ROPA-114459 format. One record per residue (C-alpha): y, x, z; residue number from 1. Coordinates in nm, 3 decimals. Layout:
! ROPA-114459
PT/v/u/w/pos
PT/Y/X/Z/NUM
...
//
This chain:
! ROPA-114459
PT/v/u/w/pos
PT/3.610/1.008/-1.219/1
PT/3.507/1.357/-1.122/2
PT/3.759/1.593/-0.960/3
PT/3.879/1.902/-1.162/4
PT/3.584/2.181/-1.190/5
PT/3.732/2.484/-1.012/6
PT/3.474/2.754/-1.031/7
PT/3.566/2.938/-0.762/8
PT/3.462/2.618/-0.510/9
PT/3.099/2.691/-0.560/10
PT/3.036/3.021/-0.468/11
PT/2.841/3.146/-0.193/12
PT/3.175/3.242/-0.031/13
PT/3.324/2.919/-0.034/14
PT/3.008/2.779/0.082/15
PT/3.022/3.000/0.395/16
PT/3.378/2.861/0.435/17
PT/3.262/2.517/0.391/18
PT/2.990/2.562/0.693/19
PT/3.249/2.712/0.914/20
PT/3.503/2.414/0.846/21
PT/3.218/2.178/0.921/22
PT/3.127/2.334/1.235/23
PT/3.465/2.279/1.414/24
PT/3.445/1.873/1.351/25
PT/3.032/1.817/1.327/26
PT/2.717/1.871/1.514/27
PT/2.469/1.937/1.258/28
PT/2.149/1.763/1.317/29
PT/1.822/1.739/1.118/30
PT/1.653/1.359/0.993/31
PT/1.419/1.324/1.330/32
PT/1.701/1.379/1.593/33
PT/2.025/1.242/1.456/34
PT/2.014/0.853/1.589/35
PT/2.112/0.919/1.892/36
PT/2.418/1.086/1.788/37
PT/2.785/0.927/1.735/38
PT/2.912/1.253/1.543/39
PT/2.651/1.450/1.307/40
PT/2.609/1.581/0.992/41
PT/2.280/1.595/0.765/42
PT/2.281/1.866/0.567/43
PT/2.021/1.781/0.270/44
PT/1.931/1.971/-0.026/45
PT/1.761/1.895/-0.345/46
PT/1.605/2.180/-0.484/47
PT/1.587/2.094/-0.865/48
PT/1.618/2.436/-0.993/49
PT/1.551/2.745/-0.808/50
PT/1.373/2.820/-0.472/51
PT/1.511/3.193/-0.469/52
PT/1.897/2.997/-0.500/53
PT/1.748/2.790/-0.178/54
PT/1.640/3.094/-0.013/55
PT/2.031/3.223/-0.040/56
PT/2.217/2.916/0.136/57
PT/1.916/2.875/0.378/58
PT/1.954/3.268/0.463/59
PT/2.337/3.201/0.493/60
PT/2.275/2.876/0.723/61
PT/2.006/3.069/0.957/62
PT/2.286/3.331/1.018/63
PT/2.529/3.097/1.114/64
PT/2.323/2.868/1.345/65
PT/2.281/2.611/1.128/66
PT/1.983/2.371/1.018/67
PT/1.890/2.210/0.702/68
PT/1.629/2.041/0.524/69
PT/1.507/2.149/0.191/70
PT/1.379/1.882/-0.014/71
PT/1.079/2.009/-0.296/72
PT/1.022/1.840/-0.618/73
PT/0.666/1.885/-0.726/74
PT/0.725/1.788/-1.091/75
PT/0.946/2.051/-1.191/76
PT/1.056/2.208/-1.513/77
PT/1.226/2.521/-1.363/78
PT/0.964/2.599/-1.079/79
PT/0.609/2.531/-0.999/80
PT/0.611/2.431/-0.592/81
PT/0.249/2.519/-0.564/82
PT/0.219/2.876/-0.731/83
PT/0.191/3.176/-0.505/84
PT/0.572/3.280/-0.490/85
PT/0.662/2.947/-0.426/86
PT/0.457/2.893/-0.152/87
PT/0.623/3.206/-0.019/88
PT/0.951/3.120/-0.017/89
PT/0.904/2.780/0.130/90
PT/0.733/2.960/0.420/91
PT/1.022/3.183/0.466/92
PT/1.271/2.837/0.471/93
PT/1.038/2.707/0.722/94
PT/1.036/3.042/0.925/95
PT/1.409/3.008/0.913/96
PT/1.448/2.715/1.101/97
PT/1.503/2.488/0.848/98
PT/1.316/2.162/0.724/99
PT/1.123/2.077/0.404/100
PT/1.154/1.720/0.276/101
PT/0.978/1.546/-0.058/102
PT/1.212/1.541/-0.340/103
PT/1.028/1.251/-0.508/104
PT/1.048/1.144/-0.907/105
PT/0.924/0.782/-0.951/106
PT/0.979/0.840/-1.316/107
PT/0.683/1.089/-1.310/108
PT/0.487/0.820/-1.239/109
PT/0.661/0.493/-1.390/110
PT/0.631/0.355/-1.094/111
PT/0.795/-0.016/-1.060/112
PT/0.696/-0.164/-0.714/113
PT/0.655/-0.092/-0.360/114
PT/0.264/-0.051/-0.333/115
PT/0.250/0.244/-0.611/116
PT/0.587/0.406/-0.449/117
PT/0.404/0.411/-0.144/118
PT/0.068/0.536/-0.260/119
PT/0.236/0.839/-0.478/120
PT/0.495/0.912/-0.173/121
PT/0.207/0.943/0.024/122
PT/-0.031/1.172/-0.187/123
PT/0.280/1.412/-0.242/124
PT/0.314/1.435/0.150/125
PT/-0.025/1.488/0.203/126
PT/-0.015/1.763/-0.055/127
PT/0.305/1.940/0.056/128
PT/0.147/1.896/0.428/129
PT/-0.166/2.073/0.343/130
PT/-0.024/2.377/0.142/131
PT/0.248/2.436/0.405/132
PT/0.050/2.339/0.686/133
PT/0.377/2.170/0.828/134
PT/0.476/1.759/0.906/135
PT/0.697/1.630/0.573/136
PT/0.869/1.348/0.768/137
PT/1.131/1.249/0.515/138
PT/1.184/1.194/0.141/139
PT/1.481/1.160/-0.134/140
PT/1.458/1.026/-0.459/141
PT/1.515/1.271/-0.781/142
PT/1.721/1.087/-1.050/143
PT/1.755/0.788/-0.910/144
PT/1.770/0.435/-1.073/145
PT/1.829/0.038/-1.025/146
PT/1.464/0.064/-0.851/147
PT/1.533/0.352/-0.641/148
PT/1.837/0.250/-0.527/149
PT/1.694/-0.085/-0.458/150
PT/1.425/0.090/-0.220/151
PT/1.646/0.042/0.086/152
PT/1.425/0.012/0.373/153
PT/1.434/0.308/0.657/154
PT/1.086/0.449/0.587/155
PT/0.817/0.458/0.315/156
PT/0.466/0.620/0.381/157
PT/0.587/0.736/0.704/158
PT/0.858/0.906/0.586/159
PT/1.263/0.885/0.611/160
PT/1.412/0.753/0.347/161
PT/1.734/0.904/0.254/162
PT/1.863/0.614/0.035/163
PT/1.827/0.353/0.302/164
PT/2.037/0.111/0.408/165
PT/2.145/0.255/0.689/166
PT/2.300/0.593/0.516/167
PT/2.460/0.329/0.288/168
PT/2.641/0.149/0.534/169
PT/2.635/0.380/0.842/170
PT/2.760/0.690/0.712/171
PT/2.975/0.849/0.458/172
PT/2.807/1.102/0.187/173
PT/2.902/1.387/-0.026/174
PT/2.696/1.499/-0.310/175
PT/2.756/1.807/-0.529/176
PT/2.494/1.681/-0.805/177
PT/2.526/1.799/-1.166/178
PT/2.758/2.101/-1.039/179
PT/3.082/1.898/-0.910/180
PT/3.212/1.646/-0.690/181
PT/3.108/1.344/-0.768/182
PT/3.363/1.181/-0.578/183
PT/3.556/1.299/-0.307/184
PT/3.557/1.723/-0.243/185
PT/3.329/1.816/0.045/186
PT/3.638/2.002/0.196/187
PT/3.845/1.662/0.166/188
PT/3.578/1.514/0.363/189
PT/3.513/1.733/0.611/190
PT/3.848/1.664/0.717/191
PT/3.917/1.317/0.718/192
PT/3.906/1.225/1.052/193
PT/3.776/0.910/1.017/194
PT/3.397/1.014/0.916/195
PT/3.211/1.073/1.213/196
PT/2.830/1.038/1.055/197
PT/2.793/1.255/0.699/198
PT/2.496/1.302/0.503/199
PT/2.573/1.611/0.284/200
PT/2.357/1.652/-0.054/201
PT/2.391/1.979/-0.208/202
PT/2.183/2.169/-0.499/203
PT/2.160/2.560/-0.434/204
PT/2.167/2.619/-0.752/205
PT/2.501/2.565/-0.800/206
PT/2.640/2.814/-0.509/207
PT/2.650/3.138/-0.682/208
PT/2.791/3.482/-0.611/209
PT/2.991/3.478/-0.916/210
PT/3.245/3.200/-1.069/211
PT/3.018/3.006/-1.357/212
PT/3.019/2.693/-1.529/213
PT/2.712/2.489/-1.438/214
PT/2.543/2.493/-1.745/215
PT/2.539/2.890/-1.703/216
PT/2.414/2.866/-1.369/217
PT/2.091/2.621/-1.526/218
PT/2.046/2.878/-1.809/219
PT/2.016/3.182/-1.553/220
PT/1.741/2.980/-1.365/221
PT/1.567/2.883/-1.661/222
PT/1.632/3.279/-1.761/223
PT/1.483/3.423/-1.404/224
PT/1.199/3.187/-1.471/225
PT/1.082/3.298/-1.803/226
PT/1.135/3.664/-1.695/227
PT/0.955/3.644/-1.362/228
PT/0.653/3.440/-1.533/229
PT/0.632/3.747/-1.808/230
PT/0.612/3.998/-1.512/231
PT/0.343/3.841/-1.315/232
PT/0.180/3.876/-1.660/233
PT/0.221/4.209/-1.696/234
PT/0.135/4.256/-1.306/235
PT/-0.183/4.054/-1.361/236
PT/-0.300/4.264/-1.669/237
PT/-0.262/4.617/-1.429/238
PT/-0.409/4.484/-1.169/239
PT/-0.724/4.359/-1.366/240
PT/-0.768/4.680/-1.552/241
PT/-0.655/4.503/-1.893/242
PT/-0.486/4.619/-2.188/243
PT/-0.159/4.477/-2.269/244
PT/-0.117/4.414/-2.611/245
PT/0.202/4.326/-2.790/246
//
C-alpha cells in the first residue's frame, strides 16, 4: 500500500533536505565504483518526462558535491533525446560531473528473449555513446514486467543491470515511481540503521518548486514540450526568412 501523498515532500526544498540527510549516513557512489564499499548510496534518476527537470536536480546535486546517474529514454513521448536542445541538456549533465545511463524500453521492440535484449541494448548504447561521446556502462528497464524482472544477470551488452540479483538481494531499494513513495518513504529508509547499501530511484519531474499533485506535474511537462516546440517552429521561420502564417 502506498504512503499518504504529501505534496510538500516532493519539492526541490525537500529534495535538498533529503540529500543533506543522506550525506550524514552514506557515501554517494556511482555504478562503476560501489562494489568495494560496505556503505554506499547509488542515486539513480530515470528521466521519464523532462530533461529540464533533470538539470534542476543535477545542479542541486553538483552544488552539494553529490554525483548521480541520469538514465535516458530514447523512445519518449515527452522529450526527444536526440534533438539539439536535449543533447545540450545532457552535455550539461555530464559537465556537472554526473553520469549518463540508458533507460531501456523492452516494450518498444516487443522483446521476449535474451538474444533480442542484448542486440537492442547494444544498439541503443552505441547510439547514445556516439552522439554524446561518452561511455554508457549501466542501464535500467522502463516499465518493468515479468520478463525484465527475470533478467537478473550482472550485465547485458556490456552494461551493468540495475535489476540484477545483486541489487535485489544485497542492497536496499527506495523509489518515487509514479510520483509517490511506493514502499517506504526515503526519509525513513535513510534513517534506518540496518541499511548500509542503498539504491535510490528518483524521477526528476516529481521534484518541483511548487507543491503539486503528480498528474499536474505531468501536465506541466507536456505543456512545456508543446510550447517549446511551437517556439522552435516560430524561430525557424525567422531564421530562414519565411512567413509565419496564422
